[in-house]
C-alpha atoms as a printed R data frame, in Angstrom:
   type eleno elety resid chain resno      x       y       z
1  ATOM     1    CA   UNK     A     1 75.650 101.959 100.809
2  ATOM     2    CA   UNK     A     2 74.788 100.007  97.674
3  ATOM     3    CA   UNK     A     3 76.892 101.381  94.875
4  ATOM     4    CA   UNK     A     4 79.687  99.229  93.457
5  ATOM     5    CA   UNK     A     5 82.263 101.596  94.971
6  ATOM     6    CA   UNK     A     6 80.561 101.450  98.368
7  ATOM     7    CA   UNK     A     7 80.615  97.654  98.251
8  ATOM     8    CA   UNK     A     8 84.285  97.559  97.214
9  ATOM     9    CA   UNK     A     9 85.277  99.977  99.981
10 ATOM    10    CA   UNK     A    10 83.306  98.045 102.575
11 ATOM    11    CA   UNK     A    11 84.980  94.780 101.598
12 ATOM    12    CA   UNK     A    12 88.436  96.351 101.637
13 ATOM    13    CA   UNK     A    13 87.849  97.995 105.027
14 ATOM    14    CA   UNK     A    14 85.982  95.057 106.582
15 ATOM    15    CA   UNK     A    15 82.280  94.535 107.034
16 ATOM    16    CA   UNK     A    16 80.140  93.862 110.050
17 ATOM    17    CA   UNK     A    17 77.275  91.405 110.294
18 ATOM    18    CA   UNK     A    18 74.897  94.371 110.022
19 ATOM    19    CA   UNK     A    19 76.670  95.494 106.827
20 ATOM    20    CA   UNK     A    20 76.355  92.003 105.337
21 ATOM    21    CA   UNK     A    21 72.647  91.874 106.183
22 ATOM    22    CA   UNK     A    22 72.138  95.278 104.571
23 ATOM    23    CA   UNK     A    23 74.002  94.190 101.445
24 ATOM    24    CA   UNK     A    24 71.895  91.057 101.094
25 ATOM    25    CA   UNK     A    25 68.587  92.891 101.533
26 ATOM    26    CA   UNK     A    26 69.235  96.271  99.939
27 ATOM    27    CA   UNK     A    27 71.877  95.831  97.217
28 ATOM    28    CA   UNK     A    28 71.556  94.475  93.714
29 ATOM    29    CA   UNK     A    29 72.623  90.824  93.576
30 ATOM    30    CA   UNK     A    30 74.601  91.353  90.362
31 ATOM    31    CA   UNK     A    31 76.609  94.115  92.048
32 ATOM    32    CA   UNK     A    32 77.350  91.802  94.974
33 ATOM    33    CA   UNK     A    33 78.442  89.060  92.570
34 ATOM    34    CA   UNK     A    34 80.629  91.476  90.616
35 ATOM    35    CA   UNK     A    35 82.455  92.652  93.738
36 ATOM    36    CA   UNK     A    36 82.833  89.051  94.976
37 ATOM    37    CA   UNK     A    37 84.308  88.056  91.617
38 ATOM    38    CA   UNK     A    38 86.729  90.995  91.684
39 ATOM    39    CA   UNK     A    39 87.835  90.065  95.194
40 ATOM    40    CA   UNK     A    40 88.326  86.416  94.200
41 ATOM    41    CA   UNK     A    41 90.517  87.470  91.255
42 ATOM    42    CA   UNK     A    42 92.515  89.788  93.512
43 ATOM    43    CA   UNK     A    43 93.107  87.089  96.138
44 ATOM    44    CA   UNK     A    44 93.859  84.221  93.743
45 ATOM    45    CA   UNK     A    45 95.648  86.254  91.097
46 ATOM    46    CA   UNK     A    46 93.351  85.122  88.308
47 ATOM    47    CA   UNK     A    47 90.191  83.235  87.526
48 ATOM    48    CA   UNK     A    48 90.827  80.461  90.032
49 ATOM    49    CA   UNK     A    49 87.949  79.359  92.193
50 ATOM    50    CA   UNK     A    50 88.268  76.774  94.924
51 ATOM    51    CA   UNK     A    51 85.759  74.318  96.288
52 ATOM    52    CA   UNK     A    52 85.801  72.394  99.533
53 ATOM    53    CA   UNK     A    53 84.135  69.025  99.219
54 ATOM    54    CA   UNK     A    54 83.005  68.383 102.760
55 ATOM    55    CA   UNK     A    55 80.838  65.303 102.926
56 ATOM    56    CA   UNK     A    56 79.052  64.696 106.190
57 ATOM    57    CA   UNK     A    57 76.864  61.637 106.395
58 ATOM    58    CA   UNK     A    58 74.371  62.191 109.144
59 ATOM    59    CA   UNK     A    59 73.521  58.951 110.896
60 ATOM    60    CA   UNK     A    60 70.437  60.539 112.424
61 ATOM    61    CA   UNK     A    61 68.276  63.618 112.134
62 ATOM    62    CA   UNK     A    62 66.980  63.237 115.693
63 ATOM    63    CA   UNK     A    63 68.059  66.204 117.794
64 ATOM    64    CA   UNK     A    64 67.097  67.622 121.151
65 ATOM    65    CA   UNK     A    65 68.573  71.113 120.602
66 ATOM    66    CA   UNK     A    66 65.656  72.235 118.384
67 ATOM    67    CA   UNK     A    67 67.512  75.251 117.019
68 ATOM    68    CA   UNK     A    68 64.969  77.674 115.527
69 ATOM    69    CA   UNK     A    69 66.857  78.042 112.228
70 ATOM    70    CA   UNK     A    70 67.353  74.324 111.568
71 ATOM    71    CA   UNK     A    71 65.095  72.698 108.998
72 ATOM    72    CA   UNK     A    72 66.948  69.375 109.248
73 ATOM    73    CA   UNK     A    73 66.267  68.029 112.731
74 ATOM    74    CA   UNK     A    74 63.251  66.015 113.819
75 ATOM    75    CA   UNK     A    75 62.285  65.191 117.399
76 ATOM    76    CA   UNK     A    76 62.350  61.575 118.532
77 ATOM    77    CA   UNK     A    77 59.135  59.842 117.468
78 ATOM    78    CA   UNK     A    78 58.456  62.172 114.532
79 ATOM    79    CA   UNK     A    79 57.359  60.304 111.362
80 ATOM    80    CA   UNK     A    80 60.343  61.750 109.431
81 ATOM    81    CA   UNK     A    81 62.928  60.976 112.135
82 ATOM    82    CA   UNK     A    82 65.554  58.382 111.232
83 ATOM    83    CA   UNK     A    83 68.636  56.599 112.542
84 ATOM    84    CA   UNK     A    84 70.952  54.912 110.029
85 ATOM    85    CA   UNK     A    85 72.730  51.692 110.873
86 ATOM    86    CA   UNK     A    86 76.009  50.522 109.319
């Protein structure tokens, strides 16, 4: 499922998480970008792109959750742990 037409049809019909993972690992990045650009033009009616400027200032990188995918957190006492003060 990695032709341009397959990608277009998948996007139009809806994709699952498994589809998205397959696209990212098996499909050509330029084809993915092309289909994304086409979809953006279709939704916005032109060459408009939008950006959300979401600034989050983290006052600390100390966390007890220790999520396995997070490269940001540090446990309390770690040499790279910090707490910002106003």
